[in-house]
C-alpha positions in Angstrom: -53.7 47.3 107.2 -56.1 49.4 105.1 -54.9 51.3 102.0 -55.5 54.6 103.8 -53.2 53.8 106.6 -50.3 52.7 104.3 -47.3 55.0 104.1 -47.5 57.0 100.8 -44.6 55.4 99.0 -45.9 51.8 99.8 -49.5 52.8 98.9 -48.2 54.2 95.4 -46.4 50.8 94.9 -49.3 48.6 95.9 -51.6 50.6 93.6 -49.4 50.1 90.7 -48.8 46.4 91.4 -52.6 45.9 91.8 -53.0 46.9 88.0 -51.0 43.8 86.9 -53.1 40.9 85.5 -54.0 38.4 88.4 -53.0 40.7 91.3 -55.6 42.3 93.5 -54.9 44.8 96.4 -54.0 42.0 98.9 -51.6 40.2 96.6 -50.0 43.5 95.7 -49.4 44.4 99.3 -48.0 41.0 99.9 -45.6 41.5 97.0 -44.6 45.1 98.1 -43.9 43.7 101.6 -41.7 41.0 100.1 -39.8 43.5 98.1 -39.2 45.4 101.4 -37.4 42.3 102.8 -35.1 41.9 99.9 -31.6 43.4 100.1 -31.5 47.0 98.9 -29.4 46.0 95.9 -31.9 43.5 94.7 -34.9 45.9 95.0 -32.9 48.5 93.1 -32.0 46.0 90.5 -35.6 45.0 89.9 -36.5 48.8 89.5 -33.6 49.2 87.0 -34.8 46.0 85.1 -38.5 47.4 84.9 -37.3 50.7 83.6 -35.0 49.0 81.1 -38.2 47.5 79.6 -39.0 51.0 78.3 -35.6 52.3 77.7 -34.0 49.4 75.9 -36.9 47.4 74.3 -38.7 48.6 71.2 -40.6 47.0 68.3 -38.8 45.7 65.2 -39.8 47.9 62.3 -39.9 44.9 60.0 -41.8 42.3 61.9 -43.1 44.1 65.1 -41.6 41.8 67.6 -40.0 43.0 70.9 -36.2 43.5 70.5 -33.4 45.4 71.9 -31.9 45.9 68.3 -33.7 47.0 65.2 -34.2 45.1 63.0 -34.4 42.1 65.2 -32.1 39.0 65.2 -34.8 36.8 63.3 -35.2 39.4 60.6 -31.3 39.8 60.1 -30.6 36.0 60.2 -29.3 35.2 56.7 -30.0 31.6 57.2 -33.7 32.0 57.3 -35.8 31.7 54.2 -36.9 35.1 52.8 -39.9 33.6 50.8 -42.2 32.4 53.8 -43.7 34.8 56.2 -45.6 33.4 59.2 -48.3 35.8 60.4 -49.0 35.5 64.3 -51.3 37.7 66.4 -49.1 38.4 69.2 -45.4 38.1 70.2 -45.8 35.1 72.6 -47.2 33.1 69.6 -43.9 33.8 67.8 -42.0 32.7 70.8 -43.8 29.4 71.0 -43.4 28.6 67.2 -39.7 29.8 67.3 -39.0 27.7 70.4 -40.0 24.5 68.4 -37.0 25.1 66.1 -38.9 23.7 63.0 -39.8 26.9 61.2 -37.0 28.8 59.4 -38.7 31.6 57.7 -39.7 35.1 58.5 -42.3 36.4 61.0 -44.7 39.3 61.3 -46.8 40.1 64.3 -50.4 41.3 63.5 -51.0 42.9 67.0 -54.3 41.2 67.7 -57.2 39.7 65.9 -60.3 41.3 64.4 -62.9 41.7 67.1 -65.5 44.4 66.3 -67.1 44.2 69.6 -63.9 45.1 71.3 -63.2 47.7 68.9 -60.5 45.8 67.1 -60.9 46.5 63.5 -58.5 46.4 60.4 -57.2 49.9 61.1 -56.1 48.7 64.6 -54.0 45.8 63.2 -50.5 46.1 61.5 -52.0 45.4 58.0 -50.0 48.4 56.5 -46.8 46.9 57.8 -47.9 43.6 56.2 -48.6 45.4 52.8 -45.2 47.0 52.8 -43.4 43.8 53.5 -45.4 42.0 50.7 -44.8 44.8 48.3 -41.0 44.2 48.5 -41.5 41.2 46.4 -39.5 38.6 48.4 -42.5 36.8 50.1 -44.0 33.8 48.1 -46.1 32.3 50.9 -48.0 33.7 53.8 -48.6 31.3 56.6 -51.5 32.2 58.9 -50.5 31.2 62.4 -53.6 32.8 64.0 -55.2 29.9 65.8 -58.9 28.5 65.3 -60.9 30.9 67.3 -63.8 32.8 65.7 -61.8 36.1 65.8 -58.8 34.2 64.1 -61.1 32.7 61.4 -62.5 36.2 60.7 -59.1 37.7 60.6 -57.8 34.9 58.3 -60.7 35.5 55.9 -60.0 39.3 55.7 -56.2 38.8 55.2 -56.8 36.1 52.5 -59.1 38.3 50.6 -56.7 41.3 50.8 -53.8 39.2 49.5 -55.9 37.6 46.7 -56.8 41.1 45.7 -53.6 43.1 46.0 -50.9 40.3 45.8 -52.4 37.3 43.8 -49.1 35.6 43.2 -48.5 35.0 47.0 -49.7 31.6 48.3 -51.9 31.8 51.3 -51.8 28.8 53.8 -52.7 28.2 57.3 -51.7 26.0 60.2 -53.6 22.9 59.7 -53.4 19.5 61.6 -54.0 19.0 65.1 -55.0 22.4 66.4 -58.5 22.1 68.1 -61.2 24.5 67.5 -61.4 27.4 69.9 -57.7 27.3 70.8 -55.0 29.8 70.4 -51.5 29.2 69.0 -49.7 30.3 72.1 -51.3 27.4 74.1 -50.5 24.5 71.6 -47.7 22.0 72.3 -44.6 21.8 70.1 -45.4 18.5 68.3 -48.9 19.9 67.3 -47.4 23.0 66.0 -44.7 21.1 64.0 -47.4 19.0 62.3 -49.5 22.0 61.8 -46.7 23.8 59.9 -45.7 20.7 58.0 -49.3 20.0 56.7 -50.4 23.5 56.2 -53.1 23.9 53.6 -54.1 26.4 51.1 -57.0 28.7 51.9 
């Protein structure tokens, strides 16, 4: 069935589903038709859950992670070290490290990596939030958990220079052993991440 012949409510849903990564118009139509076969309560429940993403989720004002309470449970966990701050580019990298269970410090999400060709510059990233956090005086070590891509290396160099200039007493380390060149933190296995944190190096 062509898009022009779809009933308007179905066409609207298909058009929106097709904007999701990995979904084209045909896949979106199949997904929409599957939803029509579900019991009404299930379909409405899905719609409510999607609406809840906007209504109930927001960013933690301290670390930038997605949360339903602010500050998030990691930032308010009294058992975690207040002296180490692991800087990651995106929330999914935080989830991978946290899932390993071997890091017990604080986190901050940078919101991307420097990529001038994609218009991602220092002003685009959460560097002011990082400055405010460091200015509190608790952090003694920054761990750069940014991966080993060219963008990650450029971002790490920029942040290291900023910290050496503005916060010279803070140690800057990076994830070290086992992470191959060209890879991102969110795709690394737990043991490699554990060793990388254990054997981190000064920059």
